[in-house]
C-alpha positions as CSV (number, residue, x, y, z in Angstrom):
1,X,7.4,-23.7,-46.4
2,X,8.3,-21.5,-43.5
3,X,6.1,-20.9,-40.5
4,X,4.7,-17.4,-40.0
5,X,6.5,-14.8,-37.9
6,X,4.2,-12.9,-35.6
7,X,4.8,-9.4,-34.1
8,X,3.8,-7.8,-30.9
9,X,4.5,-4.3,-29.5
10,X,5.5,-4.0,-25.9
11,X,5.7,-0.5,-24.2
12,X,8.8,0.0,-22.2
13,X,7.9,1.0,-18.7
14,X,9.9,3.1,-16.2
15,X,10.5,0.1,-13.9
16,X,12.1,-1.7,-16.9
17,X,15.1,0.6,-16.8
18,X,18.3,-0.2,-14.9
19,X,21.0,1.9,-13.3
20,X,22.7,2.2,-16.8
21,X,19.6,4.0,-18.1
22,X,18.5,1.2,-20.4
23,X,16.3,-1.8,-20.3
24,X,17.5,-4.4,-17.8
25,X,18.7,-7.6,-19.5
26,X,16.1,-9.8,-17.7
27,X,13.2,-7.7,-19.1
28,X,13.9,-8.8,-22.6
29,X,12.7,-12.3,-21.8
30,X,9.7,-10.8,-20.1
31,X,8.9,-9.0,-23.4
32,X,9.1,-12.3,-25.3
33,X,6.9,-14.0,-22.8
34,X,4.3,-11.2,-23.0
35,X,4.4,-11.3,-26.8
36,X,3.9,-15.1,-26.9
37,X,0.8,-14.8,-24.7
38,X,-0.6,-12.2,-27.0
39,X,0.3,-14.1,-30.2
40,X,-1.1,-17.4,-28.8
41,X,-4.4,-15.6,-28.2
42,X,-4.5,-13.3,-31.3
43,X,-2.6,-15.2,-34.0
44,X,-2.9,-18.9,-33.2
45,X,-6.4,-18.5,-31.6
46,X,-5.2,-20.9,-28.8
47,X,-4.9,-18.8,-25.6
48,X,-3.2,-20.0,-22.4
49,X,-6.6,-20.4,-20.8
50,X,-7.4,-23.2,-23.3
51,X,-4.2,-25.0,-22.3
52,X,-5.1,-24.7,-18.7
53,X,-8.7,-25.9,-19.3
54,X,-7.1,-29.0,-21.0
55,X,-4.8,-29.6,-18.0
56,X,-1.6,-28.3,-19.5
57,X,0.8,-25.5,-19.0
58,X,4.0,-24.4,-20.7
59,X,7.3,-24.0,-18.8
60,X,10.4,-22.3,-20.2
61,X,13.1,-25.0,-20.1
62,X,15.9,-23.2,-22.0
63,X,16.7,-19.7,-23.0
64,X,19.4,-18.2,-25.2
65,X,19.7,-14.5,-25.9
66,X,22.2,-12.3,-27.7
67,X,22.1,-8.6,-26.9
68,X,22.8,-6.3,-29.8
69,X,21.9,-2.8,-28.6
70,X,20.1,-1.2,-25.8
71,X,16.4,-0.3,-25.6
72,X,15.6,2.8,-23.6
73,X,12.7,4.4,-21.8
74,X,10.3,6.0,-24.2
75,X,10.8,3.4,-26.8
76,X,8.6,0.4,-27.6
77,X,9.9,-3.1,-28.1
78,X,8.7,-4.9,-31.3
79,X,8.9,-8.6,-30.6
80,X,8.8,-11.0,-33.5
81,X,8.6,-14.8,-32.9
82,X,8.6,-17.8,-35.0
83,X,8.2,-21.5,-34.1
84,X,11.4,-23.3,-35.0
85,X,10.5,-26.9,-34.3
86,X,8.3,-29.3,-32.3
87,X,10.0,-32.3,-30.6
88,X,8.2,-34.6,-28.1
89,X,7.1,-32.4,-25.2
90,X,9.0,-29.3,-26.4
91,X,8.7,-26.5,-28.9
92,X,11.6,-24.2,-29.8
93,X,10.7,-20.6,-30.6
94,X,13.0,-18.0,-32.3
95,X,12.6,-14.4,-31.3
96,X,13.9,-11.0,-32.4
97,X,13.4,-7.8,-30.4
98,X,13.6,-4.5,-32.3
99,X,13.4,-0.9,-31.2
100,X,10.3,0.7,-32.7
101,X,12.0,4.1,-32.8
102,X,15.1,3.0,-34.7
103,X,13.9,-0.3,-36.2
104,X,17.2,-1.8,-35.2
105,X,17.7,-5.2,-33.7
106,X,18.2,-5.0,-29.9
107,X,18.3,-8.7,-29.1
108,X,17.7,-12.1,-30.7
109,X,17.6,-15.7,-29.5
110,X,15.4,-18.7,-28.9
111,X,13.4,-20.2,-26.1
112,X,12.5,-23.9,-25.5
113,X,9.1,-24.5,-23.9
114,X,8.1,-27.8,-22.4
115,X,4.4,-28.8,-22.2
116,X,3.6,-30.1,-18.7
117,X,0.6,-31.9,-17.3
118,X,-1.0,-29.9,-14.5
119,X,-2.1,-33.1,-12.8
120,X,1.2,-34.9,-12.7
121,X,3.6,-32.0,-13.1
122,X,5.5,-34.0,-15.7
123,X,6.3,-33.2,-19.3
124,X,3.8,-34.7,-21.9
125,X,4.2,-35.2,-25.6
126,X,2.5,-32.3,-27.4
127,X,-0.8,-33.5,-28.9
128,X,-0.9,-33.3,-32.7
129,X,-4.1,-31.2,-32.5
130,X,-2.1,-28.5,-30.6
131,X,0.7,-28.6,-33.2
132,X,-1.8,-28.4,-36.0
133,X,-3.3,-25.2,-34.5
134,X,0.1,-23.6,-34.6
135,X,1.0,-24.6,-38.2
136,X,0.4,-21.2,-39.8
137,X,2.6,-20.5,-42.8
138,X,3.9,-17.4,-44.4
């Protein structure tokens, strides 16, 4: 059984645009980050505030992105994410970013997030209760 894919819409802002008149490459990761926050709150019902209350935070420890086509001002980014795997203190998340106007793939890749204790600043094994809250299937 495959884990669910969730989707968020991110409006492209004027300050996202670079001198080539398209979205700057660094903004694509910002879009994924914003989508993950929304999806944690809305789809998993486990918002970032809950992690912080429990003494945890997520840190991006690896990022891979392949750019396919440019997003431009006036468009919206549709960000889809899917948890790929849990391993120790880390979770891998696949993502796909589409243009809402053309429905074409603009970028795809994955991020690895590491769960860190706010007290020690060190990675901690992801508790099973957190994994269980994120096991939402298609």
